[in-house]
N, C-alpha and C positions, 0 to 999 in steps of 0.2 A: 396035489392039492387038495383041499378039505373034499373027503366024500361029498360029504349035501350041495357042496359044488359044481359038483361033475354034471349031475341030470340037469339043469339049466344050461352048464355052459355050452353040453349038446346039443339041447334044440336052438339055441344061437347059432353053433356052427355049421347044424341043417339050416337052418337060416340064411344063413351066407351062401349056402351052396344054391338054394332058390335063388334068392336074386343075383345069385352072379345070371344062374341059368337061365332065364328068366329074362333077363336085361341083355344076354346075348339073342337070345331064341329072337327078341323084336328090333333085336336093333338087325336082324338079319332076313324077318321077316317085313322091315320094312326098308330094305334091301339100298342099305348102307356098305360103306366098300370094309371089310372083312377084316385086313392091310394096315387102314390106317385105326383100328378095332385095337389091334396089337399092340402097332406101334403107339398108342396116346395111351394105353389102359393103367401103366407105370408111374405113367406124368405125371399122377395126382401124389401118390407121397412125394412132391416139388413141399407139400406143407406141412413136413417133415425138417427143414430148416430151421427153423423157427428153434430145434433143441440147439445150436450153434451158437447164441445166444446162453440161451439155461432153461432147465426143466420147466419152470412156470413156462413159458412165453412156448416154448419149443410143443407140450400139453396141449392148449391152451390153441395152436396153431395148425397140429395136427385133430383133435376135435372137432375145428368147424370144418376141416376137409373131410373128417370123415365120419359125420354126421350124415344121413339120410337126409335133413332138411333143405337143404341146398336144392342140391339136385333134383327130386322131387320136385320142389315149388320152379325150375328151372323148364324140368318135362313137363307140367302141366303147364305154362305159361308156352312154350313154346308149342303145345300141340293147340293151344288156342288160339295161335295168330298163326300156325301153319306154317312156323319158320323152323326148318329140319336140320339146320347145325346146332340148335337149341337141342334140339332131340335127341338129337346121335352123339352130342357128348353129351348132355345127362345124362344118357341109357349108360354108353363107360364107363362116368363116374362114378353109378351106381350098379355094377358090373366090377369095379374096382374094390368098393367096400366091401360086395360079396365075397369078393377073392381073402382080402384079407382078413373077414371076421373068420371067415370059415379055415384060413388056418391061424389061429388064434390070438389075430391083431388087433383087441380091441381098441377104444378107445380109453384114452391117458388119464392116470395120475399126474397128478404135479411133481408127483415125488422119484420120477425119471419114467425115460423109456419104455423097459418091461413090468411094469407098474399098468394092468389094465382092470375094464370088467370082466374082461375073463379071466381074467386071475396072470400069477405072474407068467411071465417069457422067459424062455432062455437060462442057464445056469443059475441059479443062488450063488451068492458070493458068500 
C-alpha cells in the first residue's frame, strides 16, 4: 500500500471499530436478543451475490448493501415511529458495515471484488 494511503485507511478502519462497537452497545442497551445479532450479522453479505453476474453488477450491489445511507435512514424512521424491528435490524446492519470496514473490506470498484476504497485486499496477482 502506498505510504500516503496508510493514515487515512487507519482512520477509516478505526471508524469501522467505532461503528461496530457503538451499534453493538445500543443493540444491547435496547435489550435486543444478542443471539439474533450474531445470527443476522453476516447475512448482509448477501449483497455480494451480484458478483455471480459480473464485477460491475457485483460492485454496485455490494456498495448499496455496505453504505451507511440505507441502514441509517431505516434507523431514523424506526426511531421516529418506534418500530423496534427496524431499529434492531438497522443496528445489526450498521455493525456489519463497521465490522467489514475494520477488516479492510471497503466499498468496491467495478474492476473487481478486491479493489476497494480502502485499497486492494488479498494477494496481488
